[in-house]
N, C-alpha and C positions, 0 to 999 in steps of 0.2 A: 504494500500500500504507500510505499515511498519511493520515489524515483529521484534522478539527477544525483547529485553528491550524497544524498542520503540512501541511495540504493547500495548495498553490499552485496556481492556476489559469492556465494558458497558452493562448494564441492556437493555433488548429489548424495555422496554416501554419508555426508555429516548431517543433512537435512532430514528431519523426522517430521513427516506431515501429521495433520490431526488423524487421519484414518489410520495409519500406522501406529501412532500414539495410543489410540484406543484398541486396537488389536493386540498390542503388546500387554496393554494392562487389564484388559476385561477378558477373563478366559471363560467365564460361565455363560455368555451370551449364545443364543441359538445361531445368530448370523450377525455379522456387522458388515453392511453393504454400503455402497457410494453410487451417486448419480449426479449428473449435471442438472437434472430437473427434479420434481418432486416424486418421482415414480419409486425410488428406492425406500420412500416412507410408507408405501401401501401395506398395511397390516403390522406396522412397526410399532413396538411399545413406546420407544422413544425416538424422536427425530431431531438431529442436530442440524441446524441451518448455519453455514458459515458463508459470510459475505465481507466483502472488503471494498473500501473506498480509497482511490489513488490520489496522490498529492505529491507536487514536485515545485522546486523554485522556478521563477521564470513567468509563471502566470498564476491566477487564481483558479481554484476549482470552479467549475461552471455551476455547481449547485451542491447542496449538502444532503442530498437523498440517498438512499440505498434501495433503489428499485429491484433489485434481486431478492432482497430479503423480504420486501412486501410480498412480491410474486410468489416466492417459494412458500412462505408461510400461508398465505391465503389459499394455495392449492393444496397444501397439506390438510387444512381445516376444512376444504370441501370434501376431502375424502373421508375424514373422520374427527371427531371432536374427542375421542378417547385417547389419542395420540399426545404423549406429553412432547411439546416443542420448545426447544431450547435454540435461542439465536446467538451465535458468536460472532461479535463484530470486530474486524480488523480495520481500524480506522486511524487517520493521521490527525484528527482533531475532532471538532464538534460535527454532528450529523443530526438530521431529523429522524425521528422514531415513530412514524406513523404506524409501523409494523408492530411495535411493541405490544399493543393491547391483546394481538392474536396470539402472543408466545406466553409460555408459562414461566420462562426465566429468560434472562438477558445477561450474557457476559461480554464485557468489552476488554479485549486484549491489546488494544492499540496497535502497535507495530512490532510484533514479536519476532524472535530470532529463529535460528535454525532447529532449536528443540521445543518449538512451539507445539508438537504432538503430545510428549510426556507432560509438559506443563498443563496443557488444556485437560487431558484426561485426569491428571491428578485433582485438579480443581472441580472438575464435574462429577467425579465419583466419590468425592469427599476426602481423599487423602491429604488434601490441602485446603484452606480456606481462603476466600478471597479477602484481601486487606487493603486494597486501594480504595481511593476517592477520587471523584471526578475533579480534575484541574481546571476543567472549563464548565460552561453551561451548554446543556444540550436544548436548543430551542423547539418551540412548537412550530409545526409547518406553516401555520397561518401568521406568524410574527411579522410585523411592520417596523423591523429593527432598522433597515437601511434605506436610505433616498437612493435614487438612481445615480445621483452625483457621487455618493459615497460608495456604491457597489452596484454594477460593476464599473461605474465610471462614466464620463461623458467627454466629449470633444468640444472647443469652442464653437460658438454659433457661427454659421446657421446650421452646422452639421453636428449632431449629438451622438454619431456613432462613426468610429474610423478604427483603424487598427491599432492606433497607441492611444487608448483611453487614459484619461487622468482621473484617478480616484481621489476625492476630497476626504481627508481624515477630520471630519468637523465633529465628531461625536464628542470631543473633549475627554472628560474622564469617565463618561458613561459607556465604559466597555464591559462585555461580560455580564456578570451578576449585578454590577452596579446600575447597568440600564434597566434589568429586570425591576430592581428595587426602587428606583426612582419613577418608573412608568407605572409601577403596580401591576406588572405583568408577570403572571406565574409562568415559569418554563416548563418543558417536559420533565427534565431532570435538572436540579440545581448544583450549582457549583459546590464541592465538598460532600456531595451524596454518594453513598455506597453501602451496600449490604454485605452480610457475611452469614455464616451458618448458625449464628446465636443472636440474642437480643441483649442490649444493654439498657441501663436505665442512669440518667444524670441527676444528681442532687448535691444536697450540702454545699449550695453555691455561697461563695464569700468573696468580697472586694473591699480593699482598704488601701488608703494612702499613707505614705510616710517618705519623708525627705525628698518629695517630689517624684516619687515612683509609685506605681499602683502593683499590687499583688492580687491576682484573681485565682482562686482555688475551686476546684470541683471534684466531686467523688464519682467515679466510675463503676458501676456494678454490674456484673455479667449475670443477668437473670435467665440465661438460657441453659442448654444442656451440654454445650461444647465450649472448648476455650477459643478465644478469638481475639481479634484486635479492634480496639476502638479508637476513634479519632476525633475527640473533642476539639472545639474550634472556637477562637475569640475573636470577635469583631468589635470594632470602635467607631463610634459616630459623634460628629460635634458640628455646631452651626456653620462654621466657615469651611467645612468640607463640601458643602453643596455646589453643584447639584446632585452629588452623591449622598446616599444616606448613610452609609457605614462602609467600611473596607476590613478585610481579614488582616489581623495583627498577629496572630498565633495559631498554631495547632500542634498537637501531640499525638504520635501513634503510640498506644500503650497496650500491651497484651494482658489479658485478663483471664484467668482461669475460670472454669464454669463455677458458678456460686459464690465467686470471690469478688472482692472490689479493690479498687486502686485510687489513690489520691494524685490529682493532677495540679500542678501550679504554673501559672504564666506571670512572667514579670514584664510590665510595661513601662516605658520611659518617655521622654519628651518626643522623641522622633515618632513615637507611635500615634501621637496626636497634634503633629505638626503639619503644616502645609507649606508649599513655596509661594512666597508673595513676590509676585513679577515687579511690582514697583519698587519694593526695597532690596530686591535680588538677594533674598535670603529666606531661610527656613524660619517660620513664625510659629510659635507654640499657641495652641487653642486655650491653654490653661492660662498662659500670659496674657491673653485677650480677655481673661474673665468668662471664658465659655464653660459650660458643663458637657463633660465628656460621658457619652452613654457606652457602656461597656455591656456586650451581648454575648452570651455563651449558647452553643448549640452544636447539633450534628451536620449542619450544612448552612449555606447563606440564607435558606428560607426556613429552616427548621431550627429556630432560635427559641430556647427554652427559658431563659433568664436574662433579665435587663437590671442594671445598676447605674445609677448617675453618680459621677465622681467630680470632685474638685480637688486638684493636687497642685503643687508648685505655686505659681504665683496667684492663682485663683484662690487656692487654699489659704495662702497667707494672708491675702485681702480679706478673706472670710474670717480667718482668725482674727485679725486686727479689728474688724467690725465688731466681732463677738467680744473682743476685750474692750472696746470703747463702751458697748452697751453695758458690759459688767461694771467698768468703772463708774458709768452715769448712774446705775442701779446703787452702787456702793455709795456715791456722793448724795444720792437721794435718802439713802438709809441713814448717813451722817446728819444731814440736815433735819430729818424727822427726829432722830434721837436728840439732837440739839435743841429743837423746839419743845420735846416732851420735857427735857431737863429744865427749860426756861419756865414752862408752865408749872413744873413741880415747885420751883423757887418762888414763883408768884403765888401759888395755893400757900406755901409755908408762910410767905410774909403777911398774907391776909389773915391768916390763923394767928 
């Protein structure tokens, strides 16, 4: 699925394709067969649909679709609804997944190497558990993410199509999940999303500031029946980050045994809540601007389970100074009231 300088040739004897990988691993199957169409799935208990999307430098992909996956999966569903369908996608980046609702499971293997056969077999039979998370957003097919000027591009008037189109990158910071969040558009699969063969529960959230730094803590519990890898993620948002709402500032992959839990900690500092100020030609901290920083923790850019507003650094100092001023004012009021009470007591005594 990769061409140009991304293409690496290998000797045939070193390459183990998916079919051979399954034949070597699965010994108790009645038969393991292959076909270029859907015919091999007739009467099968499990059908594995393999499809790839090609990309290389020099030009953009014409589209983000995987028509073979849709065609093969729909043909299998026409033959039987009892056959378990697994789609394995070999892709160079984001793709549309209009075929996914027809599948029982989807495994994205990106651009695998020469041992793709054994790796794929180990993952699908359960010898190994998927542990990755999406590094990109998978869009819905009907998303209006790009204008024609942005993609595929235009040429100067009066001609808007020519051999050398010019693409205008005018989306600013609204790239990937930032666009979905800002526009309120749910993707097909969000950035950071991924499943494995167990389930996790996140809890025990904490966040506090000290010496201009923020520490975020979360407890990850494996509530399933198998060991697995969880990937809790921390996102940060603040007013001057607009038009983006938040951005990823940390993640950790933690292996948790079945029934066990693990504590995860994230350290955030000034760079995590700073933006580049064009006029000043320097990084500016949102805390120094007096802004509130919202920390969010979850399992993807869309599945955020907990939020906390923080003020550290300059904002915290200013807040502390205001609190001190209020405390001083209250103390002065109490002293004034105490003085007045003493004067009143003296007056009463003199009258007596």
